[in-house]
N, C-alpha and C positions, 0 to 999 in steps of 0.2 A: 874567319869564322861567321857567316854569313846567316842572317834569318830568313827561311822559307815559310813558303804558303803553300796549305793543302786542302784540296776541299776532297767530304768523305765520301765517296762515291753510294755508300749504303744511306747516312744521314742526313747529307748535303751539309753538313757542317764546317765552316770553312774556318780554319785555323792557324795561327804561326806558332814556329818551332826554331831556339836556336841550337843550330848545327856546329858542336864543335869539330867533329871528322865526318869525312863521306861514309863512312864504315856505320855511323849511326843510321843512317837513312834508312835500312833495310827492317830498322824492327821501329820504326814511327807507326804508331796507330793515333788513329780519332780520341781526343780527350772525354769527345759528349757518348758514343757509343762502344769506344773499344775496336771497332772495327781494325783490322789495318788493309782493307782495300780503298786508298788513297791514291788521289792524284795531283801532282804536286804543281803549282800554277804560276802564271808569270808576275813576280810582283810588280807593283809601281815601283816609281825611285823617287826621289825627293832631290830636290834641284836647288842650292839656294845662292841667292845673287846680293854683292854688296849694295847700301845706299846708292852709292855713288856709280854704278852699274846701271842698278833701275834708272837714275836721273838720266844719264849719258843715253840709255835706249830708248827714253822715251820722249827723249829731245826737245826742241825749244816747241812752244804753242804754236808758233804761226807753220811750223812742220806737218804738225797736227790738226787741223780745220776742224775735224768732227766733233761734234756735241757730246759725243762719250768722254774725250779729254779732259774735260770741265769736270765732270761726273767723281774725277779722284781728285780726292780733298790735296793730294802731294802737289800737283799738278796745277791746281789754283793757288797754293802756298809759294810753288816756285814762280809761277804769273807773277806774284804778287810781289817778289822778291826783286825781279827781274826787273819792273816798274818803278819800285823805290829806288834802286841803283840808274836807270836810265834819267830819270829825276833829279838825281842828286839830292835824295830824299836820307833822310836815318828813319828808320823802319821804327817805329814807337813800339815800346815793348810789350805794350799788352796784343798785339797786333803779331809781333815774335814769338808770344806764348800761343797764341790762336795757331799757329802756324803750326811750331811745333806736337801741338794736342794732336793737329789733324794729322799728320805725318806719325803718331805712335797708333793710330787708329783708334782716337777717342773721337766721339761725337762731342760737337760744340753746341753751345748754350744759346740759339738764335734767342738777340734780344728786341724785344720788338719795339720803338720808337711810342710814348705814350702821347 
């Protein structure tokens, strides 16, 4: 039971319809103007990945030396965690919290030294 996207050839309104059965395709009309002269469009797809897959695909910072790598807060957090492990240090709770906030897409408040 897919959702199909259509374009009205008359008013150029783009719309989506949930179709329970293929026989219902012949009775679809534009919800904006009521015209049956519609064109079925190629729909976009959505692809979801797990956090672990994202980590694996982005690799270690040394494998991606481009500056764009460090613009992603998840990569900065990953690099920070790696360095703490390499140095045998425990990550302070406030840094762990900041890394988690960045991974969730929230922005961090930057504190300036006075």
